[in-house]
C-alpha positions in Angstrom: 0.0 0.0 0.0 1.0 3.6 0.3 2.7 3.2 3.7 4.8 0.3 2.3 5.9 2.4 -0.7 6.9 5.2 1.5 8.9 2.9 3.8 10.7 1.4 0.8 11.4 4.8 -0.7 12.8 6.1 2.7 15.0 3.1 3.0 16.5 3.6 -0.4 17.1 7.3 0.4 18.8 6.8 3.8 22.4 5.8 3.2 22.8 3.6 6.2 19.9 1.4 5.2 21.0 1.4 1.5 24.6 0.4 2.5 23.2 -2.8 4.1 22.7 -4.2 0.5 26.3 -3.4 -0.5 28.8 -5.8 -1.8 30.3 -8.4 0.5 28.8 -10.0 3.7 28.4 -8.3 7.0 30.3 -9.6 10.0 27.1 -10.8 11.7 26.0 -12.8 8.6 29.6 -14.3 8.4 29.3 -15.4 12.0 25.9 -16.7 11.4 27.1 -18.9 8.5 30.1 -20.1 10.4 27.9 -21.1 13.3 25.7 -23.1 11.0 28.8 -24.8 9.6 30.2 -25.5 13.1 26.9 -27.0 14.1 26.9 -29.3 10.9 30.4 -30.4 11.8 29.2 -31.4 15.3 26.3 -33.2 14.0 28.5 -35.2 11.4 30.9 -36.0 14.3 28.1 -37.2 16.5 26.6 -39.3 13.7 30.0 -40.8 12.9 30.5 -41.7 16.6 27.1 -43.3 16.7 27.9 -45.3 13.5 31.3 -46.3 14.7 30.1 -47.5 18.2 27.2 -49.4 16.5 29.6 -51.2 14.1 32.3 -51.9 16.7 29.7 -53.3 19.3 26.7 -54.9 17.5 23.8 -56.3 19.5 23.4 -60.1 19.2 19.9 -61.3 19.8 18.8 -64.9 19.9 
């Protein structure tokens, strides 16, 4: 609507807001992506440990 258009126009005029879409990534975005990668590494390590233990010590049922 009109209010949305006004907000978008103001965000393009204000340099601080327009700068957020500049080239490169911000430090907070970089840290966010690195934290996702670190979380993925932890999940892979846990899954690897579970698979390793399950292969090393299988359950024998009769």
